[in-house]
C-alpha positions in Angstrom: -27.0 -28.4 28.6 -28.1 -25.9 31.2 -28.8 -22.2 31.2 -27.9 -19.6 34.0 -30.9 -20.8 36.0 -29.8 -24.4 35.7 -32.8 -25.3 33.6 -32.3 -28.2 31.2 -32.2 -27.2 27.5 -33.0 -29.7 24.8 -30.9 -29.9 21.7 -32.2 -31.6 18.5 -29.7 -33.1 16.1 -30.7 -34.1 12.6 -29.7 -37.7 11.7 -27.8 -38.8 8.6 -31.0 -39.9 6.8 -32.6 -36.4 7.2 -29.4 -34.8 5.9 -29.4 -37.1 2.9 -33.1 -36.4 2.2 -32.4 -32.6 2.4 -29.6 -32.9 -0.1 -31.8 -35.1 -2.4 -34.5 -32.5 -2.4 -32.2 -29.5 -2.8 -32.6 -29.0 -6.6 -36.4 -29.5 -6.5 -36.8 -27.2 -3.6 -34.7 -24.6 -5.3 -36.8 -24.8 -8.5 -40.0 -24.3 -6.5 -38.6 -21.2 -4.9 -37.5 -19.8 -8.3 -41.0 -20.4 -9.7 -42.6 -18.6 -6.8 -40.2 -15.6 -7.0 -41.1 -12.3 -8.7 -40.1 -11.7 -12.3 -39.3 -8.1 -11.5 -35.6 -7.4 -11.9 -33.6 -6.6 -8.8 -33.1 -2.8 -8.8 -30.9 -2.6 -5.7 -28.3 -5.1 -4.6 -27.0 -4.3 -1.1 -24.1 -6.7 -1.4 -22.9 -5.2 -4.7 -23.3 -1.7 -3.2 -21.2 -2.7 -0.2 -18.5 -4.1 -2.4 -18.5 -0.8 -4.4 -18.2 1.2 -1.2 -15.4 -0.9 0.3 -13.4 -1.4 -3.0 -14.1 1.5 -5.4 -12.2 1.5 -8.7 -11.8 5.2 -8.4 -12.5 7.9 -5.8 -13.1 11.5 -6.6 -12.0 13.9 -3.9 -11.1 17.6 -3.2 -8.5 19.1 -1.0 -10.2 20.6 2.1 -7.1 21.5 4.2 -3.3 21.8 3.8 -1.0 21.6 6.8 2.7 22.5 6.6 4.4 19.8 8.6 8.1 20.7 7.9 9.9 22.8 5.4 9.6 20.1 2.8 6.5 18.2 3.9 2.8 18.9 3.8 -0.3 17.0 4.9 -3.3 17.1 2.5 -6.8 16.5 3.8 -9.1 14.9 1.2 -12.9 14.8 1.3 -15.4 13.5 -1.3 -15.8 15.8 -4.3 -19.5 17.0 -4.1 -19.5 17.3 -7.9 -18.8 13.6 -8.4 -20.4 10.2 -7.8 -18.1 9.7 -4.8 -20.5 10.2 -1.8 -18.3 8.7 0.9 -14.7 7.5 1.2 -13.9 3.8 1.4 -13.0 2.5 4.8 -9.4 1.2 5.1 -7.1 -0.7 7.4 -4.4 1.3 9.2 -1.2 1.0 7.2 -2.8 1.0 3.7 -2.1 3.5 0.9 -3.9 5.3 -2.0 -2.7 5.2 -5.6 -3.1 8.8 -6.8 -4.0 9.3 -10.4 -2.7 12.6 -11.6 -2.3 14.5 -14.9 1.1 16.3 -15.1 1.6 18.4 -18.2 -0.7 16.2 -20.1 0.9 12.9 -18.9 -1.2 10.5 -16.8 0.7 9.0 -13.9 0.0 7.1 -10.7 1.9 7.3 -7.4 1.2 5.4 -4.1 1.0 7.4 -0.9 0.3 5.9 2.5 -2.6 7.2 4.5 -1.5 9.1 7.6 -5.0 9.4 9.1 -6.9 6.8 11.1 -9.6 4.5 9.7 -12.1 6.3 11.9 -11.4 9.5 10.0 -12.6 7.9 6.8 -15.9 7.2 8.6 -15.9 10.9 9.5 -15.5 11.8 5.8 -11.8 12.5 5.2 -8.4 11.0 4.4 -5.0 12.6 5.1 -1.9 11.9 3.1 1.5 13.4 4.0 3.9 14.1 1.1 7.5 15.2 1.1 8.8 17.3 -1.8 11.6 15.4 -3.5 14.5 17.4 -5.0 14.0 15.9 -8.5 10.5 14.6 -8.0 8.4 14.5 -11.1 5.0 14.5 -9.2 5.9 16.3 -5.9 7.1 19.4 -7.7 3.8 19.6 -9.6 1.9 19.0 -6.3 3.7 21.9 -4.6 3.0 24.2 -7.5 -0.6 23.2 -8.2 -2.4 21.7 -5.3 -4.5 24.1 -3.3 -7.7 24.0 -1.2 -10.4 23.0 -3.6 -8.1 21.1 -6.0 -9.8 17.9 -7.3 -7.9 14.7 -6.7 -8.5 11.1 -8.0 -7.3 7.9 -6.4 -7.8 4.2 -6.2 -9.5 2.7 -3.2 -7.3 1.7 -0.2 -4.6 -0.8 -1.2 -1.6 -2.6 0.4 -0.8 -5.2 3.1 1.1 -3.3 5.7 -1.6 -3.7 8.3 -2.0 -5.8 11.5 -3.5 -9.2 10.9 -4.0 -11.2 14.2 -3.8 -14.5 12.3 -0.3 -13.6 11.1 1.2 -11.0 13.4 2.3 -10.9 17.0 0.6 -8.3 19.2 3.7 -6.2 19.5 4.5 -4.3 16.3 8.0 -2.8 15.8 7.7 -0.1 13.2 10.9 0.8 11.4 10.5 4.0 9.4 12.4 6.7 7.5 11.1 10.0 6.1 7.4 9.8 5.1 7.6 6.1 5.9 6.2 7.2 9.3 2.8 7.8 7.7 1.3 4.3 8.1 2.6 4.1 11.7 0.8 7.4 12.5 -2.4 5.7 11.2 -1.7 2.6 13.2 -0.9 4.6 16.4 -4.1 6.5 16.1 -6.1 3.3 15.7 -4.4 1.9 18.8 -5.1 4.9 20.9 -8.7 5.2 19.7 -9.2 1.7 21.1 -9.9 -0.1 17.8 -6.6 -2.0 17.7 -5.4 -4.0 20.7 -1.6 -4.1 20.0 1.5 -2.4 21.2 3.6 -0.2 18.8 7.3 0.6 19.2 8.3 3.1 16.5 11.9 3.4 15.5 12.1 6.4 13.2 15.2 7.5 11.4 15.8 11.1 10.1 18.7 12.9 8.7 18.0 16.2 10.5 15.8 17.4 13.4 13.9 19.6 11.0 12.9 16.6 8.9 11.2 14.7 11.8 7.5 14.3 11.1 4.8 14.2 13.9 7.5 14.5 16.7 5.2 16.3 19.1 2.2 14.1 18.3 4.0 10.8 18.9 5.6 12.1 22.2 2.1 13.1 23.4 0.7 9.7 22.5 3.7 8.0 24.3 3.0 10.0 27.5 -0.7 9.4 27.4 -0.5 5.7 26.5 2.9 4.4 27.8 1.7 0.8 27.7 0.7 1.0 24.1 3.1 3.5 22.3 6.9 3.8 22.5 8.9 6.0 20.2 12.6 6.0 19.4 14.0 8.8 17.2 17.3 8.0 15.4 19.2 11.0 13.9 22.1 10.8 11.6 23.1 14.5 11.8 26.2 15.7 13.8 24.3 18.0 16.2 21.3 16.8 18.2 19.4 19.0 20.6 16.3 16.9 21.2 16.2 14.7 24.3 16.2 10.9 24.2 17.4 10.5 20.6 19.7 7.8 19.3 22.5 9.0 17.0 23.5 7.3 13.8 21.4 4.8 11.9 18.8 2.1 12.7 21.2 -0.8 13.6 20.6 -4.2 15.1 22.1 -2.8 18.4 19.5 -0.1 18.6 16.7 -2.5 17.8 17.8 -5.0 20.5 18.1 -2.1 23.0 14.4 -1.3 22.9 12.6 -4.6 22.1 12.7 -8.3 22.5 13.1 -9.3 18.9 11.6 -12.8 19.6 8.3 -11.3 20.7 7.6 -8.8 17.8 6.4 -8.5 14.3 8.4 -6.0 12.2 6.8 -3.5 9.8 9.1 -1.5 7.6 8.3 1.6 5.5 10.7 4.2 4.1 13.0 5.0 1.2 14.9 2.4 -0.8 18.2 3.4 0.9 16.8 2.6 4.3 15.6 -0.8 3.2 19.0 -1.7 1.8 20.6 -0.8 5.2 17.9 -2.2 7.6 17.5 -5.5 5.8 21.2 -6.3 6.6 20.7 -5.3 10.2 17.6 -7.5 10.6 19.6 -10.4 9.1 22.0 -10.2 12.0 19.0 -10.7 14.4 18.0 -13.9 12.6 14.3 -12.9 12.6 12.0 -15.3 10.7 10.8 -13.8 7.4 7.2 -14.5 8.4 7.6 -11.8 11.1 8.9 -9.1 8.7 6.6 -7.0 6.5 7.8 -4.4 4.1 5.8 -1.6 2.5 6.4 -1.1 -1.2 8.5 1.9 -2.2 8.0 2.4 -5.9 10.4 1.7 -8.7 14.0 0.8 -8.0 16.2 3.8 -8.8 19.5 2.0 -9.2 18.4 -1.2 -11.0 21.7 -1.4 -13.0 23.5 -2.2 -9.7 21.5 -5.4 -9.0 22.7 -8.9 -9.7 22.2 -10.1 -13.2 21.5 -6.8 -14.9 23.4 -6.7 -18.1 25.8 -3.7 -17.6 26.7 -3.5 -21.3 23.2 -2.3 -22.3 22.6 0.1 -19.3 22.6 3.2 -21.5 20.7 1.7 -24.4 17.2 2.6 -25.6 15.0 -0.1 -27.0 11.8 -0.2 -29.1 8.7 -1.3 -27.3 5.6 -2.2 -29.3 2.6 -1.8 -27.0 -0.9 -3.2 -27.6 -3.7 -1.8 -25.4 -7.0 -3.0 -26.7 -7.1 -1.9 -30.4 -4.3 0.6 -29.9 -0.9 -0.4 -31.1 2.0 2.0 -30.6 5.8 1.8 -30.7 7.5 3.7 -28.0 11.1 4.1 -26.7 12.2 2.4 -23.5 15.4 3.0 -21.5 17.0 -0.1 -20.2 17.5 1.4 -16.7 13.9 2.6 -16.4 10.8 0.4 -15.9 8.5 -0.5 -18.8 5.7 1.3 -16.8 7.7 4.6 -16.8 8.3 4.2 -20.6 4.5 3.9 -21.2 3.8 6.8 -19.0 6.3 9.0 -20.8 4.5 8.1 -24.0 1.2 9.1 -22.4 -0.4 5.7 -22.7 -2.0 5.8 -19.2 -1.1 2.2 -18.3 -2.8 0.6 -15.3 -0.8 0.7 -12.1 -1.1 1.0 -8.3 1.8 -0.1 -6.1 4.5 0.5 -8.8 6.6 -2.2 -7.0 5.6 -5.6 -8.4 3.3 -6.4 -5.5 -0.3 -5.8 -6.4 -0.4 -7.3 -9.9 -2.7 -4.6 -11.2 -0.4 -3.8 -14.2 0.0 -7.6 -15.1 0.7 -7.8 -18.9 1.9 -10.3 -21.5 5.4 -10.4 -23.0 4.8 -11.4 -26.6 8.4 -11.2 -27.7 11.8 -9.9 -26.5 13.7 -10.1 -23.2 13.2 -8.3 -19.9 15.1 -8.0 -16.7 12.8 -8.4 -13.6 13.8 -6.9 -10.3 15.1 -9.7 -8.1 13.8 -8.1 -4.9 10.2 -7.6 -5.8 9.3 -10.3 -8.4 5.9 -11.3 -7.1 4.8 -13.3 -10.2 3.3 -16.7 -9.7 5.0 -19.7 -11.3 2.3 -19.9 -13.9 2.8 -16.3 -14.8 6.5 -16.9 -15.5 5.7 -20.0 -17.5 3.2 -18.2 -19.8 5.2 -14.9 -20.1 3.1 -12.7 -17.9 5.1 -9.9 -16.2 4.6 -6.6 -14.2 5.8 -3.6 -16.2 6.4 -1.6 -12.9 9.2 -4.0 -11.9 10.5 -5.1 -15.3 13.1 -3.5 -17.6 13.6 -3.8 -21.4 16.9 -5.5 -22.3 15.9 -5.9 -26.0 13.2 -4.7 -28.4 9.9 -5.8 -27.0 6.3 -6.5 -28.0 3.8 -6.5 -25.1 0.1 -6.6 -24.5 -1.3 -4.5 -21.7 -4.8 -4.8 -20.2 -7.1 -1.8 -20.5 -8.3 -0.8 -17.0 -9.4 2.3 -15.1 
């Protein structure tokens, strides 16, 4: 070998005998090092502290800013709560979400919300989440009425898998979004334009009305400033369109083919359940390999009775669910058309949950007796879990009286 000055460099290679001797002496050398080490307990473990910083079980925050985005959507800026042990916010990958932990009228619930800020913002001390008020939303109505600047908020650490992974994804991401499903793509777009992520993003964003479009001006500005990196396509299903360069209708295979080469892209999808039901069929027409399609979780299925295999004759029934959490044993009612997780939340048992879509496995429980219907589109259980009666309450529904054991977690 030679260096820049063409000088010869010597390289020593240990032989097999020396390697064998090193292995032979491994245990004795280790014992000598242990004997020489201090008996004083380790008071600070930097690796453990790093793990806690990156993957906290819970984060305590306060609302420092509220931005009205549309008539039904607000962005909440969250900073560490100075009265708590949360000194800094966990770093995240653009596209991940937080699982909020909220008390609503004495009932403990969790809801996942995608981060709409960039990972760099976390290093600067804040997150942003953008929330749309749902007409019959259990949590969003409470948030609108009760969240103000200074309100304390608890959440999990960053979760989810809707992020770019170079070993898995192509360097051109096609983001298909609807409603607040644009949030992870805002985060991804910001990371791209900040120079931290070297990919191209084409965002195809569907809205029902012009007034419902989120971050329209921001994405147009990014597109003008970074034309080689950011491309936006707004698709409106309303009758009257005044904005320039908008597609009319829904996100179809024809619109997708019009703007991207489907053979050179990875597809990321985030939005409401209705959009998934429609877009999935459009992507099937394009014969895109499943390995190039990633979907964000969207919470519990709202029309589970319409899925294949659900026993229609018990759709209106209410069953008894005997729940064991540690030493607590309680019998609660469970509607056949609502997930077991929702039944436990209604009974104020504060069950563990994060994604609420059968993906993360955080709510993994044991079915001791009875029968359940598991959502066919988000059953992420391993084969061993199915064999030994483990299930995810967030994606499972009671179709008989049940007895279950639920883990006790934060």
